[in-house]
C-alpha positions in Angstrom: -38.1 120.4 -94.1 -38.4 117.0 -95.5 -36.1 114.2 -93.9 -33.1 113.0 -96.1 -32.9 109.7 -94.8 -35.0 107.2 -92.8 -32.9 107.6 -89.6 -34.5 111.1 -89.4 -38.0 109.5 -90.1 -38.4 106.5 -87.9 -38.4 106.7 -84.2 -35.5 105.0 -82.4 -36.5 101.8 -80.4 -38.7 100.3 -83.1 -38.2 97.2 -85.3 -38.7 99.6 -88.1 -35.7 101.8 -87.0 -33.3 98.9 -87.3 -34.8 98.2 -90.9 -34.4 102.0 -91.6 -30.7 101.7 -90.9 -30.5 99.3 -93.9 -32.2 101.4 -96.5 -29.9 104.4 -96.4 -27.1 102.5 -98.3 -29.6 101.5 -101.0 -30.7 105.1 -101.3 -27.2 106.5 -101.6 -26.1 103.7 -104.0 -29.1 104.5 -106.1 -28.3 108.2 -106.3 -24.7 107.4 -107.3 -25.4 104.6 -109.8 -28.2 106.4 -111.6 -26.1 109.6 -111.9 -23.3 107.5 -113.2 -25.2 105.4 -115.8 -28.0 107.6 -116.8 -26.5 111.1 -116.2 -29.4 112.0 -114.0 -29.3 113.2 -110.5 -32.3 112.0 -108.7 -33.9 113.7 -105.7 -35.4 112.0 -102.6 -39.2 111.9 -102.4 -41.4 111.3 -99.4 -40.2 108.6 -97.1 -42.8 106.2 -95.6 -44.2 102.8 -95.0 -46.7 101.5 -97.4 -48.2 98.3 -98.8 -46.2 97.0 -101.6 -48.5 95.8 -104.4 -47.6 94.7 -107.8 -49.6 96.4 -110.4 -49.9 96.2 -114.1 -47.6 98.4 -116.3 -44.9 98.3 -113.7 -41.4 96.9 -113.9 -40.3 95.3 -110.6 -36.5 94.4 -110.0 -36.4 92.1 -106.9 -33.0 91.5 -105.3 -32.9 88.9 -102.5 -30.6 89.3 -99.5 -29.0 86.7 -97.2 -26.6 87.0 -94.4 -27.1 89.4 -91.6 -30.0 90.8 -93.5 -32.7 88.6 -94.8 -35.3 89.7 -97.2 -35.8 91.6 -100.4 -35.2 95.0 -101.9 -37.6 95.8 -104.7 -37.1 98.5 -107.1 -40.4 99.6 -108.8 -41.0 101.9 -111.7 -43.7 102.4 -114.3 -42.9 100.9 -117.6 -42.8 104.3 -119.3 -40.2 105.5 -116.7 -38.2 102.2 -117.2 -38.1 103.0 -120.9 -36.8 106.5 -120.3 -34.1 105.2 -117.8 -32.9 102.6 -120.3 -33.0 105.3 -123.0 -30.7 107.4 -120.7 -28.5 104.4 -120.0 -28.1 103.9 -123.7 -26.8 107.6 -124.2 -30.1 109.0 -125.2 -31.0 106.4 -127.9 -34.9 106.2 -127.7 -36.1 102.8 -126.3 -39.9 102.2 -127.2 -40.4 98.8 -125.9 -39.2 96.6 -123.0 -37.5 94.0 -125.2 -34.7 91.6 -123.9 -32.2 94.2 -124.2 -34.2 96.8 -122.2 -35.1 94.2 -119.6 -31.4 93.3 -119.2 -30.3 96.9 -118.8 -32.9 97.6 -116.1 -32.2 94.4 -114.3 -28.6 95.4 -114.3 -29.3 98.8 -112.9 -30.9 97.0 -109.9 -27.9 94.7 -109.7 -25.5 97.6 -109.7 -27.4 99.6 -107.1 -27.7 96.5 -104.8 -24.1 95.3 -105.2 -22.8 99.0 -104.5 -25.3 99.1 -101.4 -24.0 95.6 -100.2 -20.5 97.0 -100.2 -21.6 100.0 -98.2 -23.3 97.7 -95.6 -20.1 95.5 -95.4 -18.2 98.6 -94.6 -20.6 99.5 -91.7 -20.2 95.8 -90.5 -23.1 94.2 -92.0 -22.4 91.2 -94.1 -25.0 90.4 -96.8 -25.0 88.6 -100.0 -27.5 89.5 -102.8 -29.2 87.4 -105.3 -29.2 87.9 -109.0 -32.0 90.3 -109.9 -35.4 89.0 -110.7 -37.4 91.0 -113.2 -41.2 91.0 -112.6 -43.1 92.6 -115.4 -46.8 92.3 -114.3 -48.9 91.6 -111.1 -49.8 88.2 -112.4 -46.3 87.0 -112.9 -45.0 88.4 -109.6 -46.7 85.6 -107.4 -46.0 88.3 -104.6 -48.5 88.9 -101.7 -48.9 92.6 -100.5 -46.6 93.4 -97.7 -45.7 96.5 -95.7 -42.3 97.9 -96.6 -40.2 101.0 -95.9 -40.4 102.9 -99.1 -38.6 105.9 -100.6 -39.0 107.2 -104.2 -36.3 108.6 -106.1 -37.5 111.5 -108.4 -35.6 111.8 -111.6 -36.6 115.1 -113.2 -38.0 114.6 -116.7 -38.3 110.8 -116.3 -40.3 109.9 -113.4 -39.9 108.0 -110.0 -38.0 104.9 -109.0 -39.4 103.5 -105.8 -37.1 101.6 -103.4 -38.9 99.3 -101.2 -37.1 97.4 -98.3 -38.8 94.1 -97.2 -36.5 92.9 -94.4 -37.6 89.9 -92.2 
């Protein structure tokens, strides 16, 4: 049986367990928001720790966090998956390129997920503020050094995967 949250995945007593407590609101929020705006019910992929590397043909939505949580939440998805998600958000209208409207829609998805998750964290007694989403469209524009992160993919049947990566300091 696959664990459904990082609390089941990471051993207590480690720094990572503390960080794992913070990913669950983002996971739950992503499920809710994606289902609401794109009419897709995502399932949870394999939880893990991996090196976050920005690669070509991927869209990255970076949301900074301040307050009791310091760091970034990064949502990563292949450009083709981003186009399918934006198409679903637009009620099925087929989107074929990542133009300004598409970039705005995918950024707003990250913003909605993060805003909802910050409310969940607040309700758990964790005060955080989020920054506006920063859309990174290629490895060269990212200016981001590879780091280890707690990662969980959300699998959207017929569309692809959205990776949620937590980089908390």
